Chimera marker file (.cmm) of the C-alpha trace (Angstrom):
<marker_set name="trace">
<marker id="1" x="3.523" y="-7.661" z="12.897" r="1" g="1" b="0" radius="0.5"/>
<marker id="2" x="4.028" y="-10.718" z="10.699" r="1" g="1" b="0" radius="0.5"/>
<marker id="3" x="2.392" y="-9.023" z="7.729" r="1" g="1" b="0" radius="0.5"/>
<marker id="4" x="4.484" y="-5.897" z="8.248" r="1" g="1" b="0" radius="0.5"/>
<marker id="5" x="7.745" y="-7.876" z="8.201" r="1" g="1" b="0" radius="0.5"/>
<marker id="6" x="6.647" y="-9.892" z="5.160" r="1" g="1" b="0" radius="0.5"/>
<marker id="7" x="5.694" y="-6.782" z="3.187" r="1" g="1" b="0" radius="0.5"/>
<marker id="8" x="8.745" y="-4.795" z="4.281" r="1" g="1" b="0" radius="0.5"/>
<marker id="9" x="11.085" y="-7.624" z="3.278" r="1" g="1" b="0" radius="0.5"/>
<marker id="10" x="9.322" y="-8.490" z="0.007" r="1" g="1" b="0" radius="0.5"/>
<marker id="11" x="8.320" y="-5.224" z="-1.620" r="1" g="1" b="0" radius="0.5"/>
<marker id="12" x="10.895" y="-3.331" z="-3.663" r="1" g="1" b="0" radius="0.5"/>
<marker id="13" x="10.543" y="0.453" z="-3.578" r="1" g="1" b="0" radius="0.5"/>
<marker id="14" x="9.861" y="2.783" z="-5.277" r="1" g="1" b="0" radius="0.5"/>
<marker id="15" x="7.042" y="1.727" z="-7.586" r="1" g="1" b="0" radius="0.5"/>
<marker id="16" x="3.983" y="3.334" z="-9.104" r="1" g="1" b="0" radius="0.5"/>
<marker id="17" x="0.481" y="2.361" z="-8.089" r="1" g="1" b="0" radius="0.5"/>
<marker id="18" x="-3.081" y="3.272" z="-8.946" r="1" g="1" b="0" radius="0.5"/>
<marker id="19" x="-5.597" y="4.334" z="-6.299" r="1" g="1" b="0" radius="0.5"/>
<marker id="20" x="-8.370" y="1.705" z="-6.512" r="1" g="1" b="0" radius="0.5"/>
<marker id="21" x="-10.625" y="2.811" z="-3.639" r="1" g="1" b="0" radius="0.5"/>
<marker id="22" x="-11.533" y="6.205" z="-2.221" r="1" g="1" b="0" radius="0.5"/>
<marker id="23" x="-9.272" y="7.330" z="0.632" r="1" g="1" b="0" radius="0.5"/>
<marker id="24" x="-11.209" y="9.644" z="2.967" r="1" g="1" b="0" radius="0.5"/>
<marker id="25" x="-8.081" y="11.070" z="4.588" r="1" g="1" b="0" radius="0.5"/>
<marker id="26" x="-6.111" y="11.809" z="1.407" r="1" g="1" b="0" radius="0.5"/>
<marker id="27" x="-6.525" y="14.318" z="-1.404" r="1" g="1" b="0" radius="0.5"/>
<marker id="28" x="-6.563" y="11.508" z="-3.969" r="1" g="1" b="0" radius="0.5"/>
<marker id="29" x="-9.161" y="10.174" z="-6.368" r="1" g="1" b="0" radius="0.5"/>
<marker id="30" x="-9.782" y="6.673" z="-7.661" r="1" g="1" b="0" radius="0.5"/>
<marker id="31" x="-7.581" y="6.254" z="-10.716" r="1" g="1" b="0" radius="0.5"/>
<marker id="32" x="-4.828" y="8.607" z="-9.526" r="1" g="1" b="0" radius="0.5"/>
<marker id="33" x="-1.281" y="7.314" z="-10.002" r="1" g="1" b="0" radius="0.5"/>
<marker id="34" x="1.019" y="7.612" z="-6.978" r="1" g="1" b="0" radius="0.5"/>
<marker id="35" x="4.673" y="6.839" z="-6.309" r="1" g="1" b="0" radius="0.5"/>
<marker id="36" x="5.028" y="4.434" z="-3.386" r="1" g="1" b="0" radius="0.5"/>
<marker id="37" x="8.361" y="5.110" z="-1.704" r="1" g="1" b="0" radius="0.5"/>
<marker id="38" x="8.393" y="2.771" z="1.315" r="1" g="1" b="0" radius="0.5"/>
<marker id="39" x="6.427" y="1.169" z="4.121" r="1" g="1" b="0" radius="0.5"/>
<marker id="40" x="5.101" y="3.504" z="6.771" r="1" g="1" b="0" radius="0.5"/>
<marker id="41" x="6.736" y="3.146" z="10.191" r="1" g="1" b="0" radius="0.5"/>
<marker id="42" x="5.723" y="0.000" z="12.057" r="1" g="1" b="0" radius="0.5"/>
<marker id="43" x="3.906" y="1.982" z="14.784" r="1" g="1" b="0" radius="0.5"/>
<marker id="44" x="1.629" y="3.447" z="12.084" r="1" g="1" b="0" radius="0.5"/>
<marker id="45" x="0.872" y="-0.070" z="10.815" r="1" g="1" b="0" radius="0.5"/>
<marker id="46" x="-0.436" y="-1.570" z="14.055" r="1" g="1" b="0" radius="0.5"/>
<marker id="47" x="-4.020" y="-1.827" z="12.728" r="1" g="1" b="0" radius="0.5"/>
<marker id="48" x="-3.586" y="-1.384" z="8.975" r="1" g="1" b="0" radius="0.5"/>
<marker id="49" x="-0.699" y="-1.877" z="6.562" r="1" g="1" b="0" radius="0.5"/>
<marker id="50" x="0.253" y="1.578" z="5.317" r="1" g="1" b="0" radius="0.5"/>
<marker id="51" x="2.711" y="2.739" z="2.677" r="1" g="1" b="0" radius="0.5"/>
<marker id="52" x="4.276" y="6.135" z="2.199" r="1" g="1" b="0" radius="0.5"/>
<marker id="53" x="3.664" y="7.890" z="-1.077" r="1" g="1" b="0" radius="0.5"/>
<marker id="54" x="5.240" y="10.981" z="-2.543" r="1" g="1" b="0" radius="0.5"/>
<marker id="55" x="2.651" y="13.754" z="-2.702" r="1" g="1" b="0" radius="0.5"/>
<marker id="56" x="3.923" y="17.030" z="-4.125" r="1" g="1" b="0" radius="0.5"/>
<marker id="57" x="6.957" y="17.827" z="-1.939" r="1" g="1" b="0" radius="0.5"/>
<marker id="58" x="5.786" y="15.769" z="1.026" r="1" g="1" b="0" radius="0.5"/>
<marker id="59" x="5.088" y="12.179" z="2.084" r="1" g="1" b="0" radius="0.5"/>
<marker id="60" x="1.702" y="10.760" z="3.019" r="1" g="1" b="0" radius="0.5"/>
<marker id="61" x="0.850" y="7.366" z="4.519" r="1" g="1" b="0" radius="0.5"/>
<marker id="62" x="-2.065" y="5.601" z="2.830" r="1" g="1" b="0" radius="0.5"/>
<marker id="63" x="-3.575" y="2.128" z="3.278" r="1" g="1" b="0" radius="0.5"/>
<marker id="64" x="-1.996" y="-0.556" z="1.121" r="1" g="1" b="0" radius="0.5"/>
<marker id="65" x="-5.450" y="-2.028" z="0.473" r="1" g="1" b="0" radius="0.5"/>
<marker id="66" x="-6.409" y="1.145" z="-1.412" r="1" g="1" b="0" radius="0.5"/>
<marker id="67" x="-3.804" y="0.785" z="-4.188" r="1" g="1" b="0" radius="0.5"/>
<marker id="68" x="-2.800" y="-1.618" z="-6.943" r="1" g="1" b="0" radius="0.5"/>
<marker id="69" x="0.763" y="-1.824" z="-8.233" r="1" g="1" b="0" radius="0.5"/>
<marker id="70" x="1.365" y="-0.719" z="-11.816" r="1" g="1" b="0" radius="0.5"/>
<marker id="71" x="5.067" y="-1.167" z="-12.519" r="1" g="1" b="0" radius="0.5"/>
<marker id="72" x="6.283" y="-3.112" z="-9.506" r="1" g="1" b="0" radius="0.5"/>
<marker id="73" x="8.384" y="-6.246" z="-9.792" r="1" g="1" b="0" radius="0.5"/>
<marker id="74" x="6.658" y="-9.634" z="-9.547" r="1" g="1" b="0" radius="0.5"/>
<marker id="75" x="7.411" y="-10.192" z="-5.850" r="1" g="1" b="0" radius="0.5"/>
<marker id="76" x="6.078" y="-6.752" z="-4.923" r="1" g="1" b="0" radius="0.5"/>
<marker id="77" x="2.899" y="-7.245" z="-6.955" r="1" g="1" b="0" radius="0.5"/>
<marker id="78" x="2.410" y="-10.688" z="-5.416" r="1" g="1" b="0" radius="0.5"/>
<marker id="79" x="2.883" y="-9.340" z="-1.874" r="1" g="1" b="0" radius="0.5"/>
<marker id="80" x="0.283" y="-6.619" z="-2.482" r="1" g="1" b="0" radius="0.5"/>
<marker id="81" x="-2.118" y="-9.168" z="-3.974" r="1" g="1" b="0" radius="0.5"/>
<marker id="82" x="-1.561" y="-11.417" z="-0.928" r="1" g="1" b="0" radius="0.5"/>
<marker id="83" x="-2.460" y="-8.504" z="1.357" r="1" g="1" b="0" radius="0.5"/>
<marker id="84" x="-5.585" y="-7.692" z="-0.669" r="1" g="1" b="0" radius="0.5"/>
<marker id="85" x="-6.708" y="-11.337" z="-0.566" r="1" g="1" b="0" radius="0.5"/>
<marker id="86" x="-6.000" y="-11.546" z="3.165" r="1" g="1" b="0" radius="0.5"/>
<marker id="87" x="-8.083" y="-8.431" z="3.745" r="1" g="1" b="0" radius="0.5"/>
<marker id="88" x="-11.014" y="-9.684" z="1.670" r="1" g="1" b="0" radius="0.5"/>
<marker id="89" x="-10.974" y="-12.929" z="3.690" r="1" g="1" b="0" radius="0.5"/>
<marker id="90" x="-11.240" y="-10.928" z="6.912" r="1" g="1" b="0" radius="0.5"/>
<marker id="91" x="-14.103" y="-8.726" z="5.687" r="1" g="1" b="0" radius="0.5"/>
<marker id="92" x="-15.991" y="-11.762" z="4.303" r="1" g="1" b="0" radius="0.5"/>
<marker id="93" x="-15.962" y="-13.462" z="7.733" r="1" g="1" b="0" radius="0.5"/>
<link id1="1" id2="2" r="1" g="1" b="0" radius="0.2"/>
<link id1="2" id2="3" r="1" g="1" b="0" radius="0.2"/>
<link id1="3" id2="4" r="1" g="1" b="0" radius="0.2"/>
<link id1="4" id2="5" r="1" g="1" b="0" radius="0.2"/>
<link id1="5" id2="6" r="1" g="1" b="0" radius="0.2"/>
<link id1="6" id2="7" r="1" g="1" b="0" radius="0.2"/>
<link id1="7" id2="8" r="1" g="1" b="0" radius="0.2"/>
<link id1="8" id2="9" r="1" g="1" b="0" radius="0.2"/>
<link id1="9" id2="10" r="1" g="1" b="0" radius="0.2"/>
<link id1="10" id2="11" r="1" g="1" b="0" radius="0.2"/>
<link id1="11" id2="12" r="1" g="1" b="0" radius="0.2"/>
<link id1="12" id2="13" r="1" g="1" b="0" radius="0.2"/>
<link id1="13" id2="14" r="1" g="1" b="0" radius="0.2"/>
<link id1="14" id2="15" r="1" g="1" b="0" radius="0.2"/>
<link id1="15" id2="16" r="1" g="1" b="0" radius="0.2"/>
<link id1="16" id2="17" r="1" g="1" b="0" radius="0.2"/>
<link id1="17" id2="18" r="1" g="1" b="0" radius="0.2"/>
<link id1="18" id2="19" r="1" g="1" b="0" radius="0.2"/>
<link id1="19" id2="20" r="1" g="1" b="0" radius="0.2"/>
<link id1="20" id2="21" r="1" g="1" b="0" radius="0.2"/>
<link id1="21" id2="22" r="1" g="1" b="0" radius="0.2"/>
<link id1="22" id2="23" r="1" g="1" b="0" radius="0.2"/>
<link id1="23" id2="24" r="1" g="1" b="0" radius="0.2"/>
<link id1="24" id2="25" r="1" g="1" b="0" radius="0.2"/>
<link id1="25" id2="26" r="1" g="1" b="0" radius="0.2"/>
<link id1="26" id2="27" r="1" g="1" b="0" radius="0.2"/>
<link id1="27" id2="28" r="1" g="1" b="0" radius="0.2"/>
<link id1="28" id2="29" r="1" g="1" b="0" radius="0.2"/>
<link id1="29" id2="30" r="1" g="1" b="0" radius="0.2"/>
<link id1="30" id2="31" r="1" g="1" b="0" radius="0.2"/>
<link id1="31" id2="32" r="1" g="1" b="0" radius="0.2"/>
<link id1="32" id2="33" r="1" g="1" b="0" radius="0.2"/>
<link id1="33" id2="34" r="1" g="1" b="0" radius="0.2"/>
<link id1="34" id2="35" r="1" g="1" b="0" radius="0.2"/>
<link id1="35" id2="36" r="1" g="1" b="0" radius="0.2"/>
<link id1="36" id2="37" r="1" g="1" b="0" radius="0.2"/>
<link id1="37" id2="38" r="1" g="1" b="0" radius="0.2"/>
<link id1="38" id2="39" r="1" g="1" b="0" radius="0.2"/>
<link id1="39" id2="40" r="1" g="1" b="0" radius="0.2"/>
<link id1="40" id2="41" r="1" g="1" b="0" radius="0.2"/>
<link id1="41" id2="42" r="1" g="1" b="0" radius="0.2"/>
<link id1="42" id2="43" r="1" g="1" b="0" radius="0.2"/>
<link id1="43" id2="44" r="1" g="1" b="0" radius="0.2"/>
<link id1="44" id2="45" r="1" g="1" b="0" radius="0.2"/>
<link id1="45" id2="46" r="1" g="1" b="0" radius="0.2"/>
<link id1="46" id2="47" r="1" g="1" b="0" radius="0.2"/>
<link id1="47" id2="48" r="1" g="1" b="0" radius="0.2"/>
<link id1="48" id2="49" r="1" g="1" b="0" radius="0.2"/>
<link id1="49" id2="50" r="1" g="1" b="0" radius="0.2"/>
<link id1="50" id2="51" r="1" g="1" b="0" radius="0.2"/>
<link id1="51" id2="52" r="1" g="1" b="0" radius="0.2"/>
<link id1="52" id2="53" r="1" g="1" b="0" radius="0.2"/>
<link id1="53" id2="54" r="1" g="1" b="0" radius="0.2"/>
<link id1="54" id2="55" r="1" g="1" b="0" radius="0.2"/>
<link id1="55" id2="56" r="1" g="1" b="0" radius="0.2"/>
<link id1="56" id2="57" r="1" g="1" b="0" radius="0.2"/>
<link id1="57" id2="58" r="1" g="1" b="0" radius="0.2"/>
<link id1="58" id2="59" r="1" g="1" b="0" radius="0.2"/>
<link id1="59" id2="60" r="1" g="1" b="0" radius="0.2"/>
<link id1="60" id2="61" r="1" g="1" b="0" radius="0.2"/>
<link id1="61" id2="62" r="1" g="1" b="0" radius="0.2"/>
<link id1="62" id2="63" r="1" g="1" b="0" radius="0.2"/>
<link id1="63" id2="64" r="1" g="1" b="0" radius="0.2"/>
<link id1="64" id2="65" r="1" g="1" b="0" radius="0.2"/>
<link id1="65" id2="66" r="1" g="1" b="0" radius="0.2"/>
<link id1="66" id2="67" r="1" g="1" b="0" radius="0.2"/>
<link id1="67" id2="68" r="1" g="1" b="0" radius="0.2"/>
<link id1="68" id2="69" r="1" g="1" b="0" radius="0.2"/>
<link id1="69" id2="70" r="1" g="1" b="0" radius="0.2"/>
<link id1="70" id2="71" r="1" g="1" b="0" radius="0.2"/>
<link id1="71" id2="72" r="1" g="1" b="0" radius="0.2"/>
<link id1="72" id2="73" r="1" g="1" b="0" radius="0.2"/>
<link id1="73" id2="74" r="1" g="1" b="0" radius="0.2"/>
<link id1="74" id2="75" r="1" g="1" b="0" radius="0.2"/>
<link id1="75" id2="76" r="1" g="1" b="0" radius="0.2"/>
<link id1="76" id2="77" r="1" g="1" b="0" radius="0.2"/>
<link id1="77" id2="78" r="1" g="1" b="0" radius="0.2"/>
<link id1="78" id2="79" r="1" g="1" b="0" radius="0.2"/>
<link id1="79" id2="80" r="1" g="1" b="0" radius="0.2"/>
<link id1="80" id2="81" r="1" g="1" b="0" radius="0.2"/>
<link id1="81" id2="82" r="1" g="1" b="0" radius="0.2"/>
<link id1="82" id2="83" r="1" g="1" b="0" radius="0.2"/>
<link id1="83" id2="84" r="1" g="1" b="0" radius="0.2"/>
<link id1="84" id2="85" r="1" g="1" b="0" radius="0.2"/>
<link id1="85" id2="86" r="1" g="1" b="0" radius="0.2"/>
<link id1="86" id2="87" r="1" g="1" b="0" radius="0.2"/>
<link id1="87" id2="88" r="1" g="1" b="0" radius="0.2"/>
<link id1="88" id2="89" r="1" g="1" b="0" radius="0.2"/>
<link id1="89" id2="90" r="1" g="1" b="0" radius="0.2"/>
<link id1="90" id2="91" r="1" g="1" b="0" radius="0.2"/>
<link id1="91" id2="92" r="1" g="1" b="0" radius="0.2"/>
<link id1="92" id2="93" r="1" g="1" b="0" radius="0.2"/>
</marker_set>
């Protein structure tokens, strides 16, 4: 839960992000712009860091590794980059 606390305490919501990888469970395409409104609940993030996005009149949790910040502040962008780098280190092992 260290990553969850770091991201929750560092990222400033809301911000816009671009979908950078296909998300099988979401009606989104690579290149779509989404509004990230907050972290998903900690119980949803046990195996993957998830963020809630606004989708039409609802909210949807999507993996943080599938988006890139567009207009986030520097700390938020850095936190997302840290997560992406941490994930690429895990998959490279």
